[in-house]
C-alpha positions as CSV (number, residue, x, y, z in Angstrom):
1,M,88.8,112.6,69.5
2,R,86.1,110.7,71.4
3,Y,86.4,109.4,74.9
4,L,84.3,106.6,76.2
5,V,83.6,105.5,79.8
6,T,82.1,102.1,80.5
7,G,79.7,101.6,83.4
8,A,78.9,105.3,83.4
9,A,75.7,104.8,85.3
10,G,77.6,103.4,88.2
11,Q,79.0,105.2,91.3
12,L,82.6,105.5,89.9
13,G,81.7,106.0,86.2
14,S,79.3,108.8,86.9
15,K,81.9,110.7,88.8
16,V,84.4,110.2,86.0
17,V,81.9,111.6,83.5
18,D,81.4,114.6,85.8
19,A,85.1,115.3,85.9
20,L,85.4,115.0,82.1
21,L,82.7,117.5,81.5
22,E,84.6,120.1,83.5
23,S,87.3,120.2,80.8
24,M,85.5,119.4,77.5
25,P,82.2,119.7,75.7
26,P,79.8,116.8,76.1
27,E,80.0,116.1,72.3
28,Q,83.5,114.6,72.9
29,V,82.2,112.2,75.6
30,A,80.5,108.9,75.0
31,V,79.4,106.3,77.6
32,S,78.4,102.7,77.5
33,V,75.7,101.4,79.8
34,R,73.8,98.2,80.0
35,N,70.4,99.8,80.0
36,P,70.4,103.1,78.0
37,E,66.8,103.8,79.0
38,K,68.1,104.4,82.5
39,A,70.7,107.0,81.3
40,D,68.3,109.8,80.3
41,S,70.1,112.2,82.7
42,L,73.4,111.6,80.8
43,R,71.7,112.0,77.4
44,A,70.1,115.2,78.6
45,R,73.6,116.6,79.2
46,G,74.5,116.1,75.5
47,I,76.5,112.9,76.0
48,D,76.4,110.1,73.5
49,V,74.8,107.2,75.3
50,R,75.5,103.7,73.8
51,R,74.4,100.3,74.9
52,G,77.3,98.3,76.1
53,D,76.6,95.0,77.8
54,F,79.7,93.1,78.9
55,D,77.8,89.8,78.3
56,D,76.9,90.9,74.7
57,P,80.0,91.2,72.5
58,D,78.0,92.7,69.6
59,S,76.8,95.5,71.8
60,L,80.4,96.3,72.8
61,A,81.6,96.3,69.2
62,K,79.0,98.9,68.4
63,A,79.7,100.9,71.6
64,F,83.4,101.1,71.1
65,A,83.2,102.0,67.4
66,G,85.1,105.3,66.7
67,V,86.5,105.5,70.2
68,E,90.0,106.7,70.5
69,R,90.5,106.6,74.3
70,L,88.6,104.1,76.5
71,L,88.2,103.7,80.2
72,I,87.1,100.2,81.2
73,I,85.7,100.2,84.7
74,S,85.8,96.8,86.3
75,T,82.4,95.1,86.8
76,S,80.8,93.6,89.8
77,G,79.8,90.1,90.6
78,D,81.6,86.9,91.3
79,N,85.1,86.3,90.0
80,A,84.1,84.0,87.1
81,T,81.6,86.6,85.9
82,R,84.2,89.4,86.1
83,L,86.8,87.4,84.3
84,R,84.4,86.6,81.4
85,Q,83.1,90.1,81.1
86,H,86.5,91.8,81.3
87,G,88.0,89.5,78.7
88,T,85.1,90.2,76.3
89,A,85.5,94.0,76.8
90,V,89.2,93.9,76.1
91,A,88.8,91.7,73.0
92,E,86.1,94.0,71.6
93,A,88.2,97.1,72.3
94,A,91.0,95.6,70.3
95,R,88.7,94.6,67.4
96,A,87.3,98.2,67.4
97,G,90.7,99.7,67.0
98,V,90.6,101.7,70.2
99,G,93.8,103.7,70.6
100,F,94.3,103.7,74.4
101,I,92.8,101.7,77.2
102,A,92.7,102.8,80.9
103,Y,91.5,100.1,83.3
104,T,90.4,100.3,87.0
105,S,92.5,97.6,88.6
106,L,93.4,96.6,92.1
107,A,96.3,97.7,94.4
108,R,99.3,95.5,93.6
109,A,97.2,93.4,91.3
110,D,100.2,91.6,90.0
111,A,101.0,90.1,93.4
112,S,97.8,90.6,95.5
113,P,96.7,87.7,97.7
114,M,93.1,88.9,97.4
115,S,90.8,86.6,95.4
116,L,90.0,89.8,93.4
117,G,93.6,89.8,92.4
118,E,93.0,86.9,90.0
119,V,90.5,88.9,88.1
120,H,92.6,92.0,87.8
121,R,95.8,90.2,87.0
122,A,94.1,88.4,84.1
123,T,92.6,91.6,82.8
124,E,95.8,93.5,83.0
125,E,97.5,90.6,81.1
126,A,94.8,90.7,78.4
127,I,95.2,94.4,77.9
128,R,99.0,94.1,77.6
129,A,98.6,91.3,75.1
130,T,96.6,93.5,72.7
131,G,99.6,95.8,72.1
132,I,97.3,98.8,72.6
133,P,98.8,101.6,74.8
134,F,97.4,101.4,78.2
135,S,97.3,102.7,81.8
136,L,96.5,100.4,84.7
137,L,94.8,102.3,87.5
138,R,95.4,100.2,90.5
139,N,92.8,101.6,92.9
140,N,93.2,100.9,96.6
141,W,90.1,100.5,98.8
142,Y,87.2,103.0,98.5
143,V,86.4,104.8,101.7
144,E,82.8,104.4,100.6
145,N,83.2,100.6,101.0
146,E,83.1,101.4,104.7
147,A,79.9,103.4,104.5
148,G,78.0,100.7,106.4
149,S,80.5,100.7,109.3
150,I,80.6,104.5,109.3
151,Q,76.9,104.9,109.5
152,G,76.6,102.0,112.0
153,A,79.1,103.8,114.2
154,A,77.0,107.0,114.0
155,A,74.1,104.9,115.3
156,G,76.2,103.6,118.2
157,A,77.8,100.4,116.9
158,P,81.5,99.6,117.0
159,V,83.7,99.4,113.9
160,V,84.1,95.7,113.4
161,T,87.1,94.3,111.5
162,A,89.1,91.1,111.0
163,A,92.0,93.1,109.4
164,G,94.0,93.3,112.7
165,D,96.7,96.0,112.4
166,G,96.8,95.7,108.6
167,R,97.0,99.1,106.9
168,V,94.7,100.2,104.1
169,G,95.3,103.0,101.6
170,W,91.7,104.3,101.7
171,A,90.9,106.8,99.0
172,S,87.6,108.6,98.1
173,R,85.7,107.5,95.1
174,E,85.7,111.1,94.0
175,D,89.5,111.3,94.0
176,L,89.9,108.0,92.2
177,A,87.4,109.2,89.5
178,R,89.2,112.4,89.0
179,A,92.5,110.5,88.7
180,A,91.0,108.3,86.0
181,A,89.6,111.2,84.1
182,A,93.1,112.9,84.2
183,V,94.7,109.8,82.7
184,L,92.0,109.4,80.1
185,V,92.4,112.9,78.7
186,G,96.0,113.6,79.6
187,A,99.2,113.1,77.6
188,G,102.1,110.9,78.6
189,H,100.1,108.1,80.2
190,E,100.9,105.4,77.7
191,N,102.0,102.0,79.1
192,T,101.9,103.2,82.7
193,V,100.9,101.6,86.0
194,Y,99.6,103.8,88.8
195,E,99.2,102.7,92.4
196,L,96.3,105.0,93.5
197,S,96.4,104.9,97.3
198,G,95.8,107.2,100.2
199,R,98.1,107.2,103.2
200,P,98.0,103.6,104.5
201,R,96.3,103.5,107.9
202,P,94.8,100.7,110.2
203,Y,91.2,100.3,111.1
204,A,91.9,101.9,114.4
205,D,92.5,105.1,112.5
206,L,89.2,104.7,110.6
207,A,87.4,104.4,114.0
208,G,89.3,107.5,115.1
209,A,88.3,109.5,112.1
210,I,84.7,108.6,112.6
211,G,85.0,109.6,116.2
212,E,86.6,112.9,115.2
213,V,83.6,113.7,113.0
214,L,81.0,112.6,115.5
215,G,82.7,114.2,118.5
216,R,82.9,111.1,120.6
217,S,84.9,107.9,120.9
218,V,84.1,105.1,118.5
219,P,85.0,101.6,119.7
220,L,86.9,99.2,117.5
221,E,86.1,95.5,117.7
222,Q,88.7,93.1,116.4
223,V,87.3,89.7,115.5
224,D,88.5,86.5,113.7
225,D,87.5,85.5,110.2
226,A,84.8,83.1,111.3
227,T,83.1,85.8,113.5
228,Y,83.4,88.4,110.8
229,E,81.8,85.9,108.3
230,R,79.0,85.2,110.7
231,R,78.2,88.9,111.1
232,L,78.1,89.4,107.4
233,N,75.8,86.4,107.0
234,E,73.4,87.9,109.5
235,Y,73.0,90.9,107.1
236,G,71.7,88.5,104.4
237,L,74.5,89.4,101.9
238,P,74.9,87.2,98.8
239,R,77.3,84.3,99.4
240,F,79.9,85.5,96.9
241,L,80.0,88.9,98.5
242,V,80.5,87.5,102.0
243,E,83.4,85.4,100.7
244,L,84.9,88.4,99.0
245,L,84.7,90.6,102.1
246,V,86.1,88.0,104.4
247,D,88.9,87.3,101.9
248,S,89.6,91.0,101.6
249,Q,89.8,91.5,105.4
250,R,92.2,88.5,105.6
251,A,94.3,90.0,102.8
252,M,94.3,93.4,104.5
253,R,95.7,91.7,107.6
254,Q,98.5,90.4,105.4
255,G,99.3,93.9,104.1
256,A,97.7,93.6,100.7
257,L,96.5,97.2,100.7
258,D,99.4,98.7,102.6
259,V,100.7,100.7,99.6
260,E,102.8,103.8,99.9
261,S,102.5,105.8,96.7
262,G,102.2,109.4,95.6
263,D,100.6,108.5,92.3
264,L,97.1,109.6,93.3
265,E,98.1,113.1,94.4
266,R,100.3,113.5,91.3
267,L,97.4,112.8,89.0
268,L,95.1,115.0,91.0
269,G,97.6,117.9,91.2
270,R,96.5,118.4,94.8
271,P,96.5,116.6,98.2
272,A,94.1,113.6,98.3
273,T,91.0,114.0,100.4
274,T,91.7,113.0,104.0
275,L,90.1,110.0,105.7
276,T,88.3,112.4,108.1
277,E,87.0,114.5,105.3
278,S,85.7,111.4,103.4
279,V,84.0,110.1,106.6
280,A,82.3,113.5,107.1
281,R,81.0,113.5,103.5
282,I,79.6,109.9,103.9
283,L,77.8,111.0,107.1
284,E,76.4,114.0,105.4
285,S,75.1,111.9,102.5
286,P,74.1,108.5,103.9
287,R,73.2,107.1,100.5
288,S,76.6,107.8,99.0
289,G,78.0,104.4,100.0
């Protein structure tokens, strides 16, 4: 049996590969990456590195050949790009005769008010339509998404949010990667939907966790959407990313990521990493975000 992870050079995919190699020889693991020449470190570990560009269907057809169980990691970019790329990946997986598809989706993707929800709903529907056994891994918000705020707080800045008292089920990228690996290699995950969430907490608790690690109080600054957008624009972020982040904060305020679920800990077989522990790791490794 061969397992394949897409986007294996990325921050989540690389951690999934690490988790897989703890339980199987590298000969059973394949990865698809857009630029194989940048994956020498994976090849050096004995992993089958294949070119798989989500904008090149032929490359995906070759990458997915002979694969029994596939993990599709959602891509980055604007929504139109993601919709096109995910649709191509699902179609090529079906044509290649893949036996199982796991997909990294979004919390409550079927009803999420986030603009990202459109992408993940469409991808989930496309996967279901293939008739291939699947598992939808509905990841909540990565703690690492807050790395800029966490590092800024360490430098004396407040934690700025437009999410109000909305609660977020932050989870570490490491935990979510290990959960994905467990589903990819484990039995009994056919046609399942997992809400992978940490304990939902408001941004005030994030500021508190940062303060606990730093040993001092960290202020929380609540702003409106327009102010939050202006702050992001000042950082020179791409327009689509600014819109995504403002939309995400608005959706958090509405409860989009307030998900109570024990799925993550069940898949891990242990308690999830706490918010404070995750913050400490980010501060120890500033480049991890």
